[in-house]
PDB file of N, CA, C and O in Angstrom:
ATOM      1  N   MET A   1       0.860  -1.166   0.000  1.00  0.00           N
ATOM      2  CA  MET A   1       0.000   0.000   0.000  1.00  0.00           C
ATOM      3  C   MET A   1       0.907   1.229   0.000  1.00  0.00           C
ATOM      4  O   MET A   1       1.843   1.326   0.794  1.00  0.00           O
ATOM      5  N   TYR A   2       0.617   2.154  -0.893  1.00  0.00           N
ATOM      6  CA  TYR A   2       1.356   3.410  -0.975  1.00  0.00           C
ATOM      7  C   TYR A   2       0.374   4.559  -0.930  1.00  0.00           C
ATOM      8  O   TYR A   2      -0.729   4.461  -1.468  1.00  0.00           O
ATOM      9  N   ASN A   3       0.765   5.644  -0.293  1.00  0.00           N
ATOM     10  CA  ASN A   3      -0.051   6.842  -0.253  1.00  0.00           C
ATOM     11  C   ASN A   3       0.484   7.853  -1.250  1.00  0.00           C
ATOM     12  O   ASN A   3       1.688   8.098  -1.330  1.00  0.00           O
ATOM     13  N   LEU A   4      -0.427   8.430  -2.000  1.00  0.00           N
ATOM     14  CA  LEU A   4      -0.122   9.527  -2.915  1.00  0.00           C
ATOM     15  C   LEU A   4      -0.956  10.705  -2.449  1.00  0.00           C
ATOM     16  O   LEU A   4      -2.106  10.860  -2.858  1.00  0.00           O
ATOM     17  N   GLY A   5      -0.383  11.526  -1.603  1.00  0.00           N
ATOM     18  CA  GLY A   5      -1.162  12.591  -0.984  1.00  0.00           C
ATOM     19  C   GLY A   5      -2.208  11.969  -0.095  1.00  0.00           C
ATOM     20  O   GLY A   5      -1.879  11.194   0.804  1.00  0.00           O
ATOM     21  N   ASP A   6      -3.474  12.297  -0.331  1.00  0.00           N
ATOM     22  CA  ASP A   6      -4.573  11.736   0.450  1.00  0.00           C
ATOM     23  C   ASP A   6      -5.107  10.434  -0.134  1.00  0.00           C
ATOM     24  O   ASP A   6      -6.014   9.826   0.435  1.00  0.00           O
ATOM     25  N   GLU A   7      -4.561  10.007  -1.250  1.00  0.00           N
ATOM     26  CA  GLU A   7      -5.033   8.808  -1.942  1.00  0.00           C
ATOM     27  C   GLU A   7      -4.093   7.630  -1.674  1.00  0.00           C
ATOM     28  O   GLU A   7      -2.912   7.822  -1.384  1.00  0.00           O
ATOM     29  N   SER A   8      -4.627   6.419  -1.774  1.00  0.00           N
ATOM     30  CA  SER A   8      -3.830   5.208  -1.577  1.00  0.00           C
ATOM     31  C   SER A   8      -3.938   4.316  -2.809  1.00  0.00           C
ATOM     32  O   SER A   8      -4.983   4.239  -3.456  1.00  0.00           O
ATOM     33  N   ILE A   9      -2.845   3.653  -3.112  1.00  0.00           N
ATOM     34  CA  ILE A   9      -2.847   2.651  -4.174  1.00  0.00           C
ATOM     35  C   ILE A   9      -2.278   1.360  -3.604  1.00  0.00           C
ATOM     36  O   ILE A   9      -1.463   1.378  -2.681  1.00  0.00           O
ATOM     37  N   GLN A  10      -2.717   0.244  -4.165  1.00  0.00           N
ATOM     38  CA  GLN A  10      -2.175  -1.054  -3.795  1.00  0.00           C
ATOM     39  C   GLN A  10      -1.295  -1.529  -4.940  1.00  0.00           C
ATOM     40  O   GLN A  10      -1.721  -1.541  -6.095  1.00  0.00           O
ATOM     41  N   VAL A  11      -0.072  -1.917  -4.620  1.00  0.00           N
ATOM     42  CA  VAL A  11       0.882  -2.372  -5.620  1.00  0.00           C
ATOM     43  C   VAL A  11       1.233  -3.821  -5.322  1.00  0.00           C
ATOM     44  O   VAL A  11       1.619  -4.162  -4.204  1.00  0.00           O
ATOM     45  N   PHE A  12       1.093  -4.673  -6.340  1.00  0.00           N
ATOM     46  CA  PHE A  12       1.402  -6.092  -6.212  1.00  0.00           C
ATOM     47  C   PHE A  12       2.535  -6.411  -7.183  1.00  0.00           C
ATOM     48  O   PHE A  12       2.384  -6.245  -8.394  1.00  0.00           O
ATOM     49  N   GLU A  13       3.664  -6.867  -6.655  1.00  0.00           N
ATOM     50  CA  GLU A  13       4.814  -7.218  -7.489  1.00  0.00           C
ATOM     51  C   GLU A  13       4.950  -8.738  -7.508  1.00  0.00           C
ATOM     52  O   GLU A  13       4.942  -9.386  -6.462  1.00  0.00           O
ATOM     53  N   TYR A  14       5.074  -9.290  -8.697  1.00  0.00           N
ATOM     54  CA  TYR A  14       5.129 -10.732  -8.891  1.00  0.00           C
ATOM     55  C   TYR A  14       6.536 -11.174  -9.285  1.00  0.00           C
ATOM     56  O   TYR A  14       7.368 -10.355  -9.675  1.00  0.00           O
ATOM     57  N   THR A  15       6.786 -12.454  -9.180  1.00  0.00           N
ATOM     58  CA  THR A  15       8.093 -12.991  -9.549  1.00  0.00           C
ATOM     59  C   THR A  15       8.328 -12.933 -11.051  1.00  0.00           C
ATOM     60  O   THR A  15       9.466 -12.816 -11.505  1.00  0.00           O
ATOM     61  N   ASP A  16       7.244 -13.017 -11.822  1.00  0.00           N
ATOM     62  CA  ASP A  16       7.370 -12.910 -13.277  1.00  0.00           C
ATOM     63  C   ASP A  16       6.052 -12.417 -13.881  1.00  0.00           C
ATOM     64  O   ASP A  16       5.018 -12.381 -13.214  1.00  0.00           O
ATOM     65  N   GLU A  17       6.118 -12.043 -15.151  1.00  0.00           N
ATOM     66  CA  GLU A  17       4.946 -11.491 -15.829  1.00  0.00           C
ATOM     67  C   GLU A  17       3.817 -12.506 -15.963  1.00  0.00           C
ATOM     68  O   GLU A  17       2.643 -12.139 -15.929  1.00  0.00           O
ATOM     69  N   THR A  18       4.166 -13.778 -16.115  1.00  0.00           N
ATOM     70  CA  THR A  18       3.146 -14.816 -16.245  1.00  0.00           C
ATOM     71  C   THR A  18       2.311 -14.921 -14.974  1.00  0.00           C
ATOM     72  O   THR A  18       1.089 -15.052 -15.042  1.00  0.00           O
ATOM     73  N   ALA A  19       2.959 -14.864 -13.830  1.00  0.00           N
ATOM     74  CA  ALA A  19       2.233 -14.916 -12.550  1.00  0.00           C
ATOM     75  C   ALA A  19       1.324 -13.709 -12.407  1.00  0.00           C
ATOM     76  O   ALA A  19       0.187 -13.837 -11.954  1.00  0.00           O
ATOM     77  N   MET A  20       1.817 -12.533 -12.791  1.00  0.00           N
ATOM     78  CA  MET A  20       0.994 -11.324 -12.723  1.00  0.00           C
ATOM     79  C   MET A  20      -0.217 -11.469 -13.639  1.00  0.00           C
ATOM     80  O   MET A  20      -1.338 -11.157 -13.239  1.00  0.00           O
ATOM     81  N   GLN A  21       0.002 -11.941 -14.862  1.00  0.00           N
ATOM     82  CA  GLN A  21      -1.087 -12.061 -15.834  1.00  0.00           C
ATOM     83  C   GLN A  21      -2.136 -13.064 -15.366  1.00  0.00           C
ATOM     84  O   GLN A  21      -3.325 -12.880 -15.624  1.00  0.00           O
ATOM     85  N   THR A  22      -1.710 -14.112 -14.686  1.00  0.00           N
ATOM     86  CA  THR A  22      -2.654 -15.099 -14.150  1.00  0.00           C
ATOM     87  C   THR A  22      -3.638 -14.426 -13.195  1.00  0.00           C
ATOM     88  O   THR A  22      -4.838 -14.692 -13.249  1.00  0.00           O
ATOM     89  N   ASP A  23      -3.133 -13.559 -12.325  1.00  0.00           N
ATOM     90  CA  ASP A  23      -4.029 -12.826 -11.423  1.00  0.00           C
ATOM     91  C   ASP A  23      -4.836 -11.772 -12.169  1.00  0.00           C
ATOM     92  O   ASP A  23      -6.025 -11.604 -11.896  1.00  0.00           O
ATOM     93  N   ALA A  24      -4.217 -11.060 -13.103  1.00  0.00           N
ATOM     94  CA  ALA A  24      -4.916 -10.027 -13.872  1.00  0.00           C
ATOM     95  C   ALA A  24      -6.086 -10.624 -14.647  1.00  0.00           C
ATOM     96  O   ALA A  24      -7.119  -9.974 -14.809  1.00  0.00           O
ATOM     97  N   ASP A  25      -5.932 -11.847 -15.122  1.00  0.00           N
ATOM     98  CA  ASP A  25      -6.999 -12.511 -15.868  1.00  0.00           C
ATOM     99  C   ASP A  25      -8.221 -12.793 -15.008  1.00  0.00           C
ATOM    100  O   ASP A  25      -9.299 -13.057 -15.541  1.00  0.00           O
ATOM    101  N   GLN A  26      -8.076 -12.744 -13.696  1.00  0.00           N
ATOM    102  CA  GLN A  26      -9.190 -12.996 -12.781  1.00  0.00           C
ATOM    103  C   GLN A  26     -10.060 -11.755 -12.563  1.00  0.00           C
ATOM    104  O   GLN A  26     -11.147 -11.851 -11.994  1.00  0.00           O
ATOM    105  N   VAL A  27      -9.583 -10.594 -13.015  1.00  0.00           N
ATOM    106  CA  VAL A  27     -10.303  -9.332 -12.791  1.00  0.00           C
ATOM    107  C   VAL A  27     -11.305  -9.110 -13.926  1.00  0.00           C
ATOM    108  O   VAL A  27     -10.930  -9.122 -15.098  1.00  0.00           O
ATOM    109  N   ALA A  28     -12.571  -8.908 -13.579  1.00  0.00           N
ATOM    110  CA  ALA A  28     -13.598  -8.616 -14.587  1.00  0.00           C
ATOM    111  C   ALA A  28     -13.276  -7.288 -15.273  1.00  0.00           C
ATOM    112  O   ALA A  28     -12.666  -6.402 -14.672  1.00  0.00           O
ATOM    113  N   GLU A  29     -13.683  -7.160 -16.513  1.00  0.00           N
ATOM    114  CA  GLU A  29     -13.392  -5.954 -17.295  1.00  0.00           C
ATOM    115  C   GLU A  29     -13.826  -4.675 -16.585  1.00  0.00           C
ATOM    116  O   GLU A  29     -13.132  -3.660 -16.650  1.00  0.00           O
ATOM    117  N   ASP A  30     -14.967  -4.723 -15.911  1.00  0.00           N
ATOM    118  CA  ASP A  30     -15.453  -3.532 -15.212  1.00  0.00           C
ATOM    119  C   ASP A  30     -14.980  -3.478 -13.755  1.00  0.00           C
ATOM    120  O   ASP A  30     -15.354  -2.567 -13.017  1.00  0.00           O
ATOM    121  N   GLY A  31     -14.156  -4.453 -13.340  1.00  0.00           N
ATOM    122  CA  GLY A  31     -13.636  -4.476 -11.982  1.00  0.00           C
ATOM    123  C   GLY A  31     -14.643  -4.917 -10.940  1.00  0.00           C
ATOM    124  O   GLY A  31     -14.377  -4.824  -9.742  1.00  0.00           O
ATOM    125  N   SER A  32     -15.796  -5.397 -11.381  1.00  0.00           N
ATOM    126  CA  SER A  32     -16.858  -5.766 -10.432  1.00  0.00           C
ATOM    127  C   SER A  32     -16.551  -7.043  -9.665  1.00  0.00           C
ATOM    128  O   SER A  32     -17.124  -7.279  -8.602  1.00  0.00           O
ATOM    129  N   SER A  33     -15.657  -7.864 -10.188  1.00  0.00           N
ATOM    130  CA  SER A  33     -15.280  -9.078  -9.479  1.00  0.00           C
ATOM    131  C   SER A  33     -13.805  -9.383  -9.742  1.00  0.00           C
ATOM    132  O   SER A  33     -13.218  -8.990 -10.750  1.00  0.00           O
ATOM    133  N   VAL A  34     -13.246 -10.107  -8.775  1.00  0.00           N
ATOM    134  CA  VAL A  34     -11.870 -10.587  -8.878  1.00  0.00           C
ATOM    135  C   VAL A  34     -11.934 -12.054  -8.497  1.00  0.00           C
ATOM    136  O   VAL A  34     -12.074 -12.401  -7.324  1.00  0.00           O
ATOM    137  N   GLY A  35     -11.829 -12.913  -9.507  1.00  0.00           N
ATOM    138  CA  GLY A  35     -12.038 -14.341  -9.261  1.00  0.00           C
ATOM    139  C   GLY A  35     -13.467 -14.553  -8.812  1.00  0.00           C
ATOM    140  O   GLY A  35     -14.405 -14.135  -9.492  1.00  0.00           O
ATOM    141  N   THR A  36     -13.641 -15.202  -7.671  1.00  0.00           N
ATOM    142  CA  THR A  36     -14.992 -15.447  -7.148  1.00  0.00           C
ATOM    143  C   THR A  36     -15.431 -14.374  -6.156  1.00  0.00           C
ATOM    144  O   THR A  36     -16.540 -14.436  -5.626  1.00  0.00           O
ATOM    145  N   SER A  37     -14.576 -13.401  -5.904  1.00  0.00           N
ATOM    146  CA  SER A  37     -14.888 -12.318  -4.971  1.00  0.00           C
ATOM    147  C   SER A  37     -15.561 -11.156  -5.699  1.00  0.00           C
ATOM    148  O   SER A  37     -15.140 -10.765  -6.787  1.00  0.00           O
ATOM    149  N   MET A  38     -16.609 -10.612  -5.084  1.00  0.00           N
ATOM    150  CA  MET A  38     -17.305  -9.460  -5.642  1.00  0.00           C
ATOM    151  C   MET A  38     -17.228  -8.319  -4.628  1.00  0.00           C
ATOM    152  O   MET A  38     -18.164  -8.116  -3.854  1.00  0.00           O
ATOM    153  N   PRO A  39     -16.113  -7.568  -4.625  1.00  0.00           N
ATOM    154  CA  PRO A  39     -15.939  -6.502  -3.636  1.00  0.00           C
ATOM    155  C   PRO A  39     -16.970  -5.392  -3.794  1.00  0.00           C
ATOM    156  O   PRO A  39     -17.491  -5.159  -4.885  1.00  0.00           O
ATOM    157  N   PHE A  40     -17.251  -4.723  -2.702  1.00  0.00           N
ATOM    158  CA  PHE A  40     -18.068  -3.515  -2.733  1.00  0.00           C
ATOM    159  C   PHE A  40     -17.095  -2.344  -2.693  1.00  0.00           C
ATOM    160  O   PHE A  40     -16.527  -2.038  -1.644  1.00  0.00           O
ATOM    161  N   TRP A  41     -16.906  -1.704  -3.814  1.00  0.00           N
ATOM    162  CA  TRP A  41     -15.936  -0.611  -3.915  1.00  0.00           C
ATOM    163  C   TRP A  41     -16.538   0.669  -3.343  1.00  0.00           C
ATOM    164  O   TRP A  41     -17.700   0.976  -3.606  1.00  0.00           O
ATOM    165  N   VAL A  42     -15.770   1.406  -2.575  1.00  0.00           N
ATOM    166  CA  VAL A  42     -16.229   2.676  -2.018  1.00  0.00           C
ATOM    167  C   VAL A  42     -16.114   3.804  -3.041  1.00  0.00           C
ATOM    168  O   VAL A  42     -16.666   4.887  -2.844  1.00  0.00           O
ATOM    169  N   ALA A  43     -15.403   3.548  -4.123  1.00  0.00           N
ATOM    170  CA  ALA A  43     -15.261   4.479  -5.249  1.00  0.00           C
ATOM    171  C   ALA A  43     -14.911   3.616  -6.460  1.00  0.00           C
ATOM    172  O   ALA A  43     -14.811   2.394  -6.351  1.00  0.00           O
ATOM    173  N   ALA A  44     -14.729   4.252  -7.598  1.00  0.00           N
ATOM    174  CA  ALA A  44     -14.439   3.517  -8.825  1.00  0.00           C
ATOM    175  C   ALA A  44     -13.088   2.803  -8.734  1.00  0.00           C
ATOM    176  O   ALA A  44     -12.085   3.417  -8.370  1.00  0.00           O
ATOM    177  N   PRO A  45     -13.061   1.492  -9.068  1.00  0.00           N
ATOM    178  CA  PRO A  45     -11.788   0.772  -9.080  1.00  0.00           C
ATOM    179  C   PRO A  45     -11.078   0.966 -10.423  1.00  0.00           C
ATOM    180  O   PRO A  45     -11.720   1.038 -11.472  1.00  0.00           O
ATOM    181  N   HIS A  46      -9.774   1.047 -10.375  1.00  0.00           N
ATOM    182  CA  HIS A  46      -8.952   1.184 -11.575  1.00  0.00           C
ATOM    183  C   HIS A  46      -7.788   0.211 -11.440  1.00  0.00           C
ATOM    184  O   HIS A  46      -6.997   0.312 -10.502  1.00  0.00           O
ATOM    185  N   PHE A  47      -7.680  -0.731 -12.373  1.00  0.00           N
ATOM    186  CA  PHE A  47      -6.617  -1.729 -12.358  1.00  0.00           C
ATOM    187  C   PHE A  47      -5.634  -1.441 -13.489  1.00  0.00           C
ATOM    188  O   PHE A  47      -6.030  -1.222 -14.634  1.00  0.00           O
ATOM    189  N   PHE A  48      -4.356  -1.445 -13.149  1.00  0.00           N
ATOM    190  CA  PHE A  48      -3.283  -1.213 -14.113  1.00  0.00           C
ATOM    191  C   PHE A  48      -2.295  -2.365 -14.015  1.00  0.00           C
ATOM    192  O   PHE A  48      -2.170  -2.996 -12.965  1.00  0.00           O
ATOM    193  N   LYS A  49      -1.590  -2.640 -15.118  1.00  0.00           N
ATOM    194  CA  LYS A  49      -0.550  -3.663 -15.087  1.00  0.00           C
ATOM    195  C   LYS A  49       0.571  -3.277 -16.038  1.00  0.00           C
ATOM    196  O   LYS A  49       0.355  -2.637 -17.067  1.00  0.00           O
ATOM    197  N   SER A  50       1.756  -3.683 -15.664  1.00  0.00           N
ATOM    198  CA  SER A  50       2.930  -3.450 -16.495  1.00  0.00           C
ATOM    199  C   SER A  50       4.040  -4.368 -16.010  1.00  0.00           C
ATOM    200  O   SER A  50       4.398  -4.351 -14.832  1.00  0.00           O
ATOM    201  N   GLY A  51       4.580  -5.163 -16.910  1.00  0.00           N
ATOM    202  CA  GLY A  51       5.658  -6.080 -16.533  1.00  0.00           C
ATOM    203  C   GLY A  51       5.209  -7.042 -15.451  1.00  0.00           C
ATOM    204  O   GLY A  51       4.269  -7.812 -15.652  1.00  0.00           O
ATOM    205  N   ARG A  52       5.874  -7.005 -14.306  1.00  0.00           N
ATOM    206  CA  ARG A  52       5.555  -7.902 -13.183  1.00  0.00           C
ATOM    207  C   ARG A  52       4.700  -7.228 -12.124  1.00  0.00           C
ATOM    208  O   ARG A  52       4.548  -7.751 -11.020  1.00  0.00           O
ATOM    209  N   VAL A  53       4.136  -6.064 -12.454  1.00  0.00           N
ATOM    210  CA  VAL A  53       3.444  -5.267 -11.437  1.00  0.00           C
ATOM    211  C   VAL A  53       1.970  -5.067 -11.810  1.00  0.00           C
ATOM    212  O   VAL A  53       1.632  -4.784 -12.960  1.00  0.00           O
ATOM    213  N   LEU A  54       1.108  -5.222 -10.803  1.00  0.00           N
ATOM    214  CA  LEU A  54      -0.320  -4.943 -10.924  1.00  0.00           C
ATOM    215  C   LEU A  54      -0.642  -3.894  -9.876  1.00  0.00           C
ATOM    216  O   LEU A  54      -0.197  -3.999  -8.733  1.00  0.00           O
ATOM    217  N   VAL A  55      -1.415  -2.879 -10.257  1.00  0.00           N
ATOM    218  CA  VAL A  55      -1.766  -1.788  -9.343  1.00  0.00           C
ATOM    219  C   VAL A  55      -3.282  -1.631  -9.306  1.00  0.00           C
ATOM    220  O   VAL A  55      -3.954  -1.687 -10.336  1.00  0.00           O
ATOM    221  N   LEU A  56      -3.800  -1.437  -8.107  1.00  0.00           N
ATOM    222  CA  LEU A  56      -5.210  -1.135  -7.904  1.00  0.00           C
ATOM    223  C   LEU A  56      -5.323   0.225  -7.243  1.00  0.00           C
ATOM    224  O   LEU A  56      -4.727   0.479  -6.196  1.00  0.00           O
ATOM    225  N   TYR A  57      -6.095   1.091  -7.873  1.00  0.00           N
ATOM    226  CA  TYR A  57      -6.424   2.389  -7.281  1.00  0.00           C
ATOM    227  C   TYR A  57      -7.937   2.483  -7.217  1.00  0.00           C
ATOM    228  O   TYR A  57      -8.617   2.302  -8.227  1.00  0.00           O
ATOM    229  N   VAL A  58      -8.460   2.763  -6.046  1.00  0.00           N
ATOM    230  CA  VAL A  58      -9.896   2.953  -5.855  1.00  0.00           C
ATOM    231  C   VAL A  58     -10.100   4.423  -5.538  1.00  0.00           C
ATOM    232  O   VAL A  58      -9.830   4.873  -4.425  1.00  0.00           O
ATOM    233  N   GLY A  59     -10.580   5.168  -6.529  1.00  0.00           N
ATOM    234  CA  GLY A  59     -10.789   6.593  -6.342  1.00  0.00           C
ATOM    235  C   GLY A  59     -10.947   7.294  -7.672  1.00  0.00           C
ATOM    236  O   GLY A  59     -10.971   6.657  -8.725  1.00  0.00           O
ATOM    237  N   GLU A  60     -11.056   8.618  -7.617  1.00  0.00           N
ATOM    238  CA  GLU A  60     -11.314   9.405  -8.817  1.00  0.00           C
ATOM    239  C   GLU A  60     -10.383  10.603  -8.964  1.00  0.00           C
ATOM    240  O   GLU A  60     -10.671  11.499  -9.756  1.00  0.00           O
ATOM    241  N   ASP A  61      -9.290  10.645  -8.234  1.00  0.00           N
ATOM    242  CA  ASP A  61      -8.374  11.779  -8.308  1.00  0.00           C
ATOM    243  C   ASP A  61      -7.697  11.799  -9.682  1.00  0.00           C
ATOM    244  O   ASP A  61      -6.977  10.867 -10.038  1.00  0.00           O
ATOM    245  N   ALA A  62      -7.930  12.862 -10.445  1.00  0.00           N
ATOM    246  CA  ALA A  62      -7.417  12.964 -11.818  1.00  0.00           C
ATOM    247  C   ALA A  62      -5.894  12.941 -11.862  1.00  0.00           C
ATOM    248  O   ALA A  62      -5.316  12.381 -12.794  1.00  0.00           O
ATOM    249  N   GLN A  63      -5.238  13.535 -10.877  1.00  0.00           N
ATOM    250  CA  GLN A  63      -3.771  13.539 -10.866  1.00  0.00           C
ATOM    251  C   GLN A  63      -3.213  12.142 -10.604  1.00  0.00           C
ATOM    252  O   GLN A  63      -2.216  11.751 -11.212  1.00  0.00           O
ATOM    253  N   VAL A  64      -3.835  11.400  -9.719  1.00  0.00           N
ATOM    254  CA  VAL A  64      -3.401  10.034  -9.446  1.00  0.00           C
ATOM    255  C   VAL A  64      -3.599   9.172 -10.686  1.00  0.00           C
ATOM    256  O   VAL A  64      -2.713   8.407 -11.068  1.00  0.00           O
ATOM    257  N   LEU A  65      -4.761   9.300 -11.309  1.00  0.00           N
ATOM    258  CA  LEU A  65      -5.034   8.523 -12.515  1.00  0.00           C
ATOM    259  C   LEU A  65      -4.052   8.867 -13.632  1.00  0.00           C
ATOM    260  O   LEU A  65      -3.571   7.972 -14.327  1.00  0.00           O
ATOM    261  N   ALA A  66      -3.753  10.142 -13.810  1.00  0.00           N
ATOM    262  CA  ALA A  66      -2.805  10.563 -14.843  1.00  0.00           C
ATOM    263  C   ALA A  66      -1.411  10.007 -14.558  1.00  0.00           C
ATOM    264  O   ALA A  66      -0.722   9.559 -15.474  1.00  0.00           O
ATOM    265  N   ALA A  67      -0.998  10.034 -13.300  1.00  0.00           N
ATOM    266  CA  ALA A  67       0.318   9.503 -12.932  1.00  0.00           C
ATOM    267  C   ALA A  67       0.393   7.999 -13.168  1.00  0.00           C
ATOM    268  O   ALA A  67       1.399   7.493 -13.666  1.00  0.00           O
ATOM    269  N   LEU A  68      -0.668   7.289 -12.810  1.00  0.00           N
ATOM    270  CA  LEU A  68      -0.690   5.842 -13.030  1.00  0.00           C
ATOM    271  C   LEU A  68      -0.683   5.508 -14.511  1.00  0.00           C
ATOM    272  O   LEU A  68       0.024   4.593 -14.932  1.00  0.00           O
ATOM    273  N   GLU A  69      -1.456   6.231 -15.306  1.00  0.00           N
ATOM    274  CA  GLU A  69      -1.466   5.997 -16.752  1.00  0.00           C
ATOM    275  C   GLU A  69      -0.111   6.295 -17.367  1.00  0.00           C
ATOM    276  O   GLU A  69       0.330   5.579 -18.266  1.00  0.00           O
ATOM    277  N   ALA A  70       0.553   7.337 -16.901  1.00  0.00           N
ATOM    278  CA  ALA A  70       1.882   7.682 -17.420  1.00  0.00           C
ATOM    279  C   ALA A  70       2.895   6.594 -17.081  1.00  0.00           C
ATOM    280  O   ALA A  70       3.765   6.276 -17.892  1.00  0.00           O
ATOM    281  N   ALA A  71       2.783   6.029 -15.896  1.00  0.00           N
ATOM    282  CA  ALA A  71       3.743   5.021 -15.454  1.00  0.00           C
ATOM    283  C   ALA A  71       3.410   3.619 -15.941  1.00  0.00           C
ATOM    284  O   ALA A  71       4.312   2.835 -16.238  1.00  0.00           O
ATOM    285  N   MET A  72       2.106   3.292 -16.027  1.00  0.00           N
ATOM    286  CA  MET A  72       1.693   1.909 -16.271  1.00  0.00           C
ATOM    287  C   MET A  72       0.977   1.692 -17.603  1.00  0.00           C
ATOM    288  O   MET A  72       0.808   0.550 -18.030  1.00  0.00           O
ATOM    289  N   GLY A  73       0.558   2.764 -18.260  1.00  0.00           N
ATOM    290  CA  GLY A  73      -0.286   2.630 -19.445  1.00  0.00           C
ATOM    291  C   GLY A  73      -1.744   2.670 -19.041  1.00  0.00           C
ATOM    292  O   GLY A  73      -2.060   2.859 -17.866  1.00  0.00           O
ATOM    293  N   GLU A  74      -2.633   2.493 -20.000  1.00  0.00           N
ATOM    294  CA  GLU A  74      -4.079   2.565 -19.726  1.00  0.00           C
ATOM    295  C   GLU A  74      -4.508   1.454 -18.779  1.00  0.00           C
ATOM    296  O   GLU A  74      -3.923   0.372 -18.765  1.00  0.00           O
ATOM    297  N   GLN A  75      -5.534   1.736 -17.992  1.00  0.00           N
ATOM    298  CA  GLN A  75      -6.068   0.706 -17.101  1.00  0.00           C
ATOM    299  C   GLN A  75      -6.603  -0.437 -17.932  1.00  0.00           C
ATOM    300  O   GLN A  75      -7.103  -0.230 -19.038  1.00  0.00           O
ATOM    301  N   PHE A  76      -6.500  -1.652 -17.401  1.00  0.00           N
ATOM    302  CA  PHE A  76      -7.004  -2.826 -18.123  1.00  0.00           C
ATOM    303  C   PHE A  76      -8.371  -3.255 -17.610  1.00  0.00           C
ATOM    304  O   PHE A  76      -9.057  -4.061 -18.238  1.00  0.00           O
ATOM    305  N   ALA A  77      -8.756  -2.713 -16.467  1.00  0.00           N
ATOM    306  CA  ALA A  77     -10.077  -3.053 -15.910  1.00  0.00           C
ATOM    307  C   ALA A  77     -10.503  -1.939 -14.975  1.00  0.00           C
ATOM    308  O   ALA A  77      -9.683  -1.197 -14.434  1.00  0.00           O
ATOM    309  N   GLY A  78     -11.815  -1.848 -14.803  1.00  0.00           N
ATOM    310  CA  GLY A  78     -12.377  -0.856 -13.894  1.00  0.00           C
ATOM    311  C   GLY A  78     -13.361   0.034 -14.591  1.00  0.00           C
ATOM    312  O   GLY A  78     -13.740  -0.196 -15.739  1.00  0.00           O
ATOM    313  N   TRP A  79     -13.773   1.071 -13.867  1.00  0.00           N
ATOM    314  CA  TRP A  79     -14.784   1.999 -14.380  1.00  0.00           C
ATOM    315  C   TRP A  79     -14.135   3.108 -15.145  1.00  0.00           C
ATOM    316  O   TRP A  79     -14.823   3.991 -15.655  1.00  0.00           O
TER     317      TRP A  79
END
């Protein structure tokens, strides 16, 4: 968990890209479920991935989203 100002992001680092992709494949396109879990999000979920890293940001801060897109590319799942 990392804080960006008042916002928090969750960063998951994997041993290799295949392991990361295996977990990423469990996330529904709209972020409504992850595997068999259906979380109740307090704000819009945004999932990003790049290399061996998967990032989850739950929120709507435009600066956080812009920074994540610049670092990770477009979100692969979420609202």
